N, C-alpha and C positions, 0 to 999 in steps of 0.2 A: 504493499498499501505505499508506502515512504517512498519506495521509488516510484512508482506511477506519479504521485503528486509534485516528485522531483522533475520528473518527466514533462508533467504537465507547466509546471514553472519557466523552465529551462524554454519550452515550444513557445509559450505565450511570450513569453520576454523577448525572445527572437521575431516573432510576429510583429510585436510592440515595436522593435526597433528599428527594423523596415519598414516599419509602413511611415514612422517619423523621420526615415533619412529620405526616404520618398516626398513628401510633405516639404521637407527644408531645400530639398534639392530641384525639387520640378519648375521653378523659375531661373535658376541660377545660369548665369552669362547671356539670359533673354534681355529685351528691351520689354520693361515691364510698362513700360509709360506713364510714369507717374506712381504707381503700386508701390507700396510697400513690399520688399521681398526679403528673402532670408540668404543669413551667411555674406552681408555685404562687405563685413572687415576681410573675412576670406579673399574674395572678389577682386579685392585690392592687390590680397597675396599674390592671387593668381594672376591679374593683370601684370602685374610687377614681374611674374616667371616665365607670363609670353614674351614680354621684351625683351628679357635675358634669354633665354632657351629659344624662341622662336626666330625673333629678330638680331639677334647679337648686338643687343645694345649693351653697354656698362655706364651709363650714364644714371645708375640707380636713383638718384635723389632730385632729378629734373621733375617738373612740376606734369609733365606728359607721360612719365616712365610708367606709370598704373595708373588710375581712374580720376586722376584730375589732380587740382591745386590742393583742394580740402582731403581727399582721400588719396593720399599721396602713400609712397614706401617709405617709412621710417623706422627701419631694423638694420643693425648691422649687414654687411656684406653674407656673413655666415651662415643668416638665417635662408637665404634667397638660393644660395649654393647647397645644401643641405637637405634641400625638400625637389632639389631638382628633377626626383621619379614623379612627382606629383605634378611637375608643368610637363611632363610630356603625355600626359592622361589627355582625353576630351575632359571640357570643362563639368560639365554633371560626374564623370567618374572621379575628378576630384575632389569636386566639394562632398562626394559620398564618403570618400576615403576619409577628409578632415573631419567629415562628423564623426565618423568611428573612432576614431585617433582620440575624436573632444571625449566619445563616452568612456572610451579606454583609459584617459587620464581622471576623470570623474571617478570610476572603479577604483583603479588602483590609488587614489586620494584615500578613498572611503580602506583601503585594504590596510594602506599604511598606518591610518589613527590607530584602527582594531589590533596592531601588532603590536603598537606600542604599548595602546591599554588594551589587553586580551579578557581582563576578568572585572566587571563592575556591576554592581545591583541596577536594579529598574530598568531596565536595557529598555524599555518599550519608551518610557519617561524619557531617556536620553537622548534616545534616537529620536522621535516625535520634536522634541524642544532643538536639536541640533537640524536637522530638516526643515522646519518652519523659518529658524533663523537665515537661515543662509539658501533656502530653494529660489527664493525669486532670482539672486544672481546669478544661481547657474542657470537657470532658465533665458536669461536674457543673454549669459556669454557662448552657451552654444546655438542660439538664434544670431548672433550677432556674426557666431565662426572666427572669433580675436583669437590671437594665441595668448593671449595673459591665462588662458586656463593652462596652456603646455607649461607656461614658464612656473605656473601655483604648483601643480603636480612636481617640478623639478624641483623646488624648494620643498617643498613637501618631501620629498625622497631624498633632501640632502641632509633633510636636521635628521630625518629614519636614521641615515646613514650614520653621525652624528651621534646619536643617542646609543646605537649599537656599534660604537668605537670603530668604525671602517672608517677613519678618516680621509683616505687618497680619494676612494668614491664620495662623501660627503665632499671633498673640495672638487672635485669632478661635475657633479651635478649642480652645487648652488654656482660653478663658472657659466654653469650653461643656463642657468635659468637668471642671472645677471647679463648676459648674453642678450637675452630672447628679450629682457622687461630688466632696465637697468635698477629699479626701485629695490630687489632684493640686497641691494650694496651698502645698503642702510642696517642690515642686519649686524654686517662683519665687527662693527665695533664691540658686540654682544662678546664674541669669542675670544677678540684682546681681553676685555672684562675678566675670560675665564681663564685667561693665557694658555689658549688654542694656537701656539704660534705656528705648529706644524700646520696646523688647518688652513691658516691666513694662508702661508707663502705658497702652500702647494695650489689652493684658490687663485692666487697671483699667478703663477706659474701657465695654470689651466686654461686662463682667462688668454694671457698671451698666447699660447697654443695654439685656442680654438680660434681667435681673431686671426691669426697668420694661415691659418688652414685654405681661404680662399688666395694666399697667393699662390696656389696650383692650378689654379682657372684664371685668374685675374694678372698674375705676375705680381713681384713684390712690391713695385713701383706705383702700378696701377692700386694693389689693393690698401696701401699706404695712404693714396690720396684719397679713395674711398670712404676711408675710415677718420679720414680728417673732414671729409665733407660732411657723414655722419655726425661725429661732432657738431660741428657748427648748427646744422639743420635740427638735429634733436634736443639738444643740451643748450646750445647759447642763444640760439635763436629760434625759440619754441612760442615767440608769442603770437605769432599768426596760428595756428595751432591752437595753443590754449584759449585765444577767442573764438575760435570757429572750430572746433573740435567739441567733443562731451561735455558738460557741465563740470567744473575741479570740483571735488569732494574732499580735499584736502583743506588745512590747516590755512594756507596763502589761497586757494580759491575763494572759503566763506571770509577771509579777513578785505578782500578784494570786493566782494559781494555786498558786504555790510559797512565797509568803510570807506570805499571809493565809487563815482558812476561808473557804471558798465552801460556802455554803447552795445545793447544788442543788434541794434541797426543795421550795425555795421557787420553782422555777418552775411559772409557772402555765399552761404547756401540755401539763404531764404528761411531757416527755423530762427526766428526772431522775436517769438510770441512768448517773451520772458519778461517776469515785473521786476522792476526795479526795488530793491528790499533797505536800500542804505541808509543809514542815519545820519552819517559823515561824509564827508564829498574833501577827504585828503588824497592829495597829489599821488599817484600809484607808485612811485619808488619810493615815498613816505611810505605807505603799507607793507609794499615788499620788504623793506628793512625791520619794519614793528615784526612781520613774520617770520624773516629770521632769527630775530631775537628771541620771539616766544619757542621759535621749533628748535634752538639749541639750548636755551633753561629748560625746554619741559625734557629733552633727548637726555642731559644731563641727571636732571634728577630722575629719571626712569632709571637709568642705568647705576644711580646713587642706592636707588630701591631695591633693586635685585641685587646686587650686592651687600645692603645690609641686610636683607632677609636671606640671603644664603651664609652668611656668617652664625645668625639668630638660629640659624635650624643645625646647623654642624653637631648640637649637643644631643639632638637626637636622631640625627642621622637621616633626617628625612630631606631629600633634595628633588621639590618637584619642578626640574629643568623645562617638560614640556610647557608648563607655566610660564615660566619665565621668557621661554621663546614665544607660546603666545602672546604676549606683552611685547616683544620686540616687532612683532608682525602686526599688533595694532598701531603699534610707533612709526613704524613704516609706512602706513595708509595715511596716520595724523599727519607727520611732520614732511611726506614727500613731495618736490614739486607739483605734482602732477597726480591726482587720484580720479578715476571716472567709476560711476558706480558699477561697474562689473571689475573694478580691481579689488569689491569685498569679498569673491568668494574665498580669499585667502583667510576670512571669519570663521570657514569651518574649522580650521584647527584650535583657534582658540575656546570657539565657541564648546565643542564636543568633549574637550577636555574640563572647561569650568562646569559641565552637566553633568560628568563623572563625578566630579566633586560636589557639585550642590544637591544630587539627589540621591547620593551615598552615605551623608554622613546628617545629625540632627544639630550640629551645632551651630552658635549663633551668624558665626561667617556665612557658612554657605546658606543659611537663608535670604540672606542679603543678595548672596548672589543668585540662588533661586529666582527672587523678583526683578532682577534686572533679566536674565532672561527667558522668562515670563510676558517682561515686557517688549523686549526685544523680538523673540518671536510673533506677540501678537501685531508689533506694529509691521512687522513686515510681512504677514499674512493680511493685514487689513489696508492698509496704503496703498500697495498696488491695485487695490480693487477699488478705490474709491472713483468715481466716474469723471470721464473729463479729460479732454491733454491738456487745460490750463491749471487744473487740480495739480496733476503730475508734477508739470513744468514749474508749479510752485514750490512742489516739494522739494526740488531739484535746487534750485535757487538758495528756499531756506536750508540745506543740506540736511534733511532729516536725515539719511545715511552716517553723516558724519556725527551727528549727536547720538546715533546709536554704538557708532564705531566709541565715541569717548566713554559710554556706558559700560561696553565690555571691558574695557581699559580700565575703569575705576572697580569693577567686579573683581579680574585678576591681581591689580594693586592690592584690594581688599583679602583674595587667596595667598598672596604672597606675603603679607604681613599680617596673618593671623596667627593667634597664638597656639605656641606647641601644642597643647592640649586640644587644639580644634584640627591639627593634622593627624596628631597621634587616635582623634575619634573615627579616624574613617581608612581603611586599607586602601584607598585611592591614592592618597599622597606618598604614601611606599613603594605602588607599584608604578607611580612614574619615575623612574629613577634616573641619575646622571649617567653620563659614559662611565663606565671603569677607569676608577684613578689609573691603572696602567697604559691608558691611550694618551696619558697628558705628558709632553716631552718633557 
């Protein structure tokens, strides 16, 4: 009977996945005449791949290399070279393969979390709260076909390898994640705090090696030129993309919308129906200086909190490193220069481990954490269902997801600074262990 039920489950899942893939890719590569379609971020990658593979172009960061000035190619050369097998496929076949890769990334991320925390009480409650808290972000990222899903999976795999003491693998995976999306680099100071010097220099070496690999295709000089152009295009000259891309939900974006006038009418793609919410009209340069100052202070305070909490827990041996890493993930989303809504899929890690802690302990600390998780789950269930595009745009400019991330950060801070008795009262705190001391150089 169990085998029959399992077979039915597998077959049903396969049918649903196949149907979802067909729906998502049916309009891919076609002119929809203004209708919304799926996987439009992947369409940018595919258009760029066609320019490279079919047309032989090497001006990766030209406005017409991908899908236009707004939907331009913004990744290092390695990403485009690594996926050449996809660019050789017909459009819909490539899109379907990307859809399957996205699903595998989600499944693998869930498996990683369960391997780190294989035993916990109230499994239904933990999984339900986790799913409700992050589901909307995963639906969005699969719908868009954005590579951030792959980057987050690589980040989770890197942190899992670190927790298991496999430092070379952790460094390689971290380097790959940073190469695809630069923001995971903000987690590296945590490893310096933990004196994981071997992991840091290995990550640096892998970063150099990975980004030199396209030299085999372009030649060393051309690849170096492309990397310089990428840095200028994405890192130093990102003002155009920040104004015309997704609403920025990091601290920088919040401060700009609240403290300065944002001219949404200047957006070149026609998506201009956003409400101004600023209560001050400071110059943008002033606001950015405020952002840098606040971000630096918060970053240092979080590192200090982790350091102090680690020292206090040394007396009873409880070292919930997974929670510390969860706090660093939230911090990455908080202080990063650009955080779009789909970036919050990374909350899967901190929310899951907080849920394991909160629903496995009756202590006062986890009671606060339970309240936060229930609030975040309820908000992410209800807010996306509110009718009207004007309401959804208002939620974006207000930064609802930014404030939910702040709540998760507060819950993690509470978890890490709870009394030792609170940690002793739950098996979870003892099960989320740090790497073996033998892995520290």
